[in-house]
Each structure stands twice: as structure tokens, then as C-alpha cells.
N, C-alpha and C positions, 0 to 999 in steps of 0.2 A: 528779460524777453517773455511774452506770454504763450506764443506757441512757438516751439522749436522742432522742426521735422527733419529726419536726416536718413537717406537712404531708405525710404520708405516704398516697400512692394506690396503689390496685392494681386495674388494670383488665384484664379478661379478654375477648377477642374470640372470638367463634364465627360466623364466616361474618360477615354484616352485624349481627349483635347484641353489643351492648357490656353487658358486667356490670361495675359498680363494687363491687368486694368490699369496698374499704376506699376511705373519700371524706374525705381530710383529716384524718387522725389525729393526734394531738398528744397525746403521752406521755412521762413521765418518770418513771423508776425509781432509786431509789437503792439502794447496796449494802447487804445485809441485810435488805432489805424481803420481806415474804410476801403476794403480790398473788394474788387470785384474779381471772381474766379469764372473763366470762358473757355468755351472749346467746343468741337463739333460733336454732334451725337457719336459716343463709344470714346472718347478723347481721355476718359476717366476722371472729368471734373464732377459727376455724380459721387463715384467711390471716393475720392479725396474728401467730398463734403460730408460723407458718412462716416470717416475716418476721424475729419476733425470734430465731427458731433459727437463722438463715442457711440454711434449707432453699429459701429464693424470694428473689426481687429484687422490691424495689417500681417501680411505672411510674413515680412520681415521689416526690420528698420526700426527707428526710434520716433517716438513721438511724447515731448514733453509738453504738458500744459499747465501753465501758472505754477511751475515747480516740481509737477508732480509727472512723473512717467506713467501714462496712461497704456502704452501700447502694449505692458504686460498685464493690464488688469483683467479680472474674471468679470462676467455678465453683471454679477450683484453690484461691484466696484464702480463698473461703468454707468450704470443705471444713477446712483448716487451721483457720480460727477454730472452726468447729463442734467440734474434735476438740480444741480446748485452752480455750474460753471457755464451752461449752455442754455439759452434762449433760442427755441425754434420758431420761425414764420413759413408756413407752407403756401405752395400756388391754391390749396383746395382750402386752406383756411383750418379746416379740421377742429370746428365749434361743434359744443353738443345742441343740438336743435331745440330741445325742449328746456334747456337752460338759460337763464338771463345772461347778458354781458358780463355783470358780476361775477356770476358763479362760475362762469366761463373762465375767466382772468384768476379767479381762487384757485383752480385746479393744482397747479404746482405746489403752492403753499399747503393744500391737503396733504400732498404727498409728503410735503416735508413738515408734517405734523407741526404746523403753525396754529395757535390757539383762534378761535374763532374771532374774535373782535379785533386782533391783530389781523387776520386775514381780510376782513372787511376792509379796515383802513388801507392795509396796502394796495388792495385791489382797486379799491376808489381812487385812490392818488395815481395809479397806472394809468387808469381810465383817463383821470383829467391830465396826465401827462401825454396823452395821444388825441385829447381834444374831446373826448367823448363824456364827459363826466355827467353830462345831462340824458345819456342813454344807458345807464346802468342797469336798469329793470327792463329793458327792451329783449326779446329774443333774437336770435340770428333772421328769423324770416320777417321781422321788424324793422330791418337794417338795410341799407344798401349794400353791394358788392364792397365800395370802398371802406365804408363804417365795419363790416365783418373784418376786413382785414385788418381794421386799426386796433379790433378787440384782440386780434390774434396776436397783434405786435404787443399790445398790454399785458396779455398773459406772457409772452415771451420776456418783459421786462420785470414782470411783478417780483420774481426772486433774485433780483440784482444781478444777474448774471455776468461773467466774464467776457463773452461775446453771444452777440446776436448773430444769429447764422441763418438767413434768409433764402431758402431755395425757390427759385423762378416767383419772387412775391409779385409782380404784376402780372403774371400770366393769366388770370381770369378778369382783369380788369380793363376798362377802356383807358384810351389814351389820357383823357382829362383827370380822370381818378389815379392813374399810373402817375403822372407828374405831381400829385399832390402827395402820394405816398412816399414818393423820393425826395419830396422835400421834406416830409416826417423825418426819414431817414437821415438827411442832411442836420436837422436839428438835433437829432439823437445822438450823432457822431460829434456835432459841435458840443454837445453837453458831456462828452467825454467817453460816451460808450462807443466799445470796437464792434466794427460792421464787417460780416464776411457774407457777400451776396453773390450767389450762383445764377448765372443768366447766360441767355443765348442772345440777348437783346444787345446792340451795340450802344444806341442812346442811351440804355439804364447803365451799363458799364462805364459810361463815359462821365456818368454824375460821380463814381467813386475818385478817390486819391490815388489808389494801385490799381491796375489791373493785371491779373496772372493769367496767361493762356497756355493749355493744354492740347496736347498732340500727341496719340498714340501712348498714353499714360506717362509722358514726359512734360515738364516746364520747357517751353520755348521761347517764350517771352515772360519779362516781367518788368512790367512798367510803372515807372512814380513820378510823378511832378514833373510830366513832360519829357524825361528822360528813359530811353529804353535800353534794355539790354539782352543779350541772348545767351541764356546758359550755355557754359563751354562744355 
């Protein structure tokens, strides 16, 4: 099992007010799955994404990623996990404006201390994988929104992570470009990549193989292959 989450709670305290962002979540995701996480504002989907992505730690509960218990790790250890196990794709692309597409894709490899020649090779391969091999020397302002998001996907893939984690990946794209991006995600999943997409758009979620819906910090629906079940 790639992801095993049991009894996950996340409580935020603001003065005397206690907010239960996650309230006892159990979730398992196998390698190679394509999962959409959905829910209204305040449902806990962003908190769950942050915990899966090792950007935050739970108040209680267990999270095992690829055989490693990450719920107990410190900040430095979490950073190491993020760089090697998780590729992030954000709604706002988060590209360096003055760097080329190739340089943007190389960033995780720099943090991983990969030698220069190897960095160049792997970054070019990642750009080829998303159909942007001919745009390696272009800066973000010379690319369309869809191309910028593809650069972000290439950057997420370059370390060959266990999970590709996308937060509202089509939020800044028009409908045509959104469709192209989701076709790319479909191809990546068909190639064996594990995808977790956080979205509020039903049509985007419908393209996944499984949909997990949250409400008030709990999973209320886990739907797979046309069969739905509501957790007891």
C-alpha cells in the first residue's frame, strides 16, 4: 500500500476556539491509482492534501507513506520526504519568472544535489514527457498558461516521485487548456504514476478513477469504478 492513513485528526486552536479540520480520517491509496479529493470550502480537503504532501503534521493519527511512518517525522525529515516522494502541481504554477523552463524543472534536482549533467538530462526528459521538449529555453512569460502548467508538471515529475499531488491544477486555465491538462494526467496515470488531484470541479474529478468526498473533516463518500460506498 502506497498510502495508509488511520484515525487522522488535525485540530487548529485559535485562542479558546478549537477547529477540527480533520476528524478521524481513514484512507488507503495504492500505487498507480488516480484519485480526486473533493469537498466544499471548509470540508478539510486542503488540510488532507497538506498532510498527504508532508506540508503539515497531524494532531493525532497515523500516516504511512511508502512503508515509512511520516506522521512522526520532524520538519527536516518531512522536507526530505517531500523532495523525493512527492511531486507538487499548484494552481498558480509557482515558476521562477526569470528562469528558463529547463532551469525551473531542474530545481528539485538541485535540492537533491544531483550533478549538473544529470540534472540537465533528467529535466529535458521531463519536459519531453509533457510535450515541451522544444520550449526548454523559454521563460514563463514566453509560454501560454497551459505550457506553464506543463512546466510545473515536468518539475513535479523530475525526481520520479511516488505521488503526483495536484492542487486545483486547472484553476487558472481555460476550458480547452484544462481538457488538455487532464488528458496529460490521464497519460501519466496510464504510464504508472500515482495521481491525487484536489479539485472543486465535478467534471475534473469525473476524469479520475476514484473520488473521495469530504464534509466537516470526515470522508463521506469513497467512489471507485462506478461503485460507491459511504463510510460507516
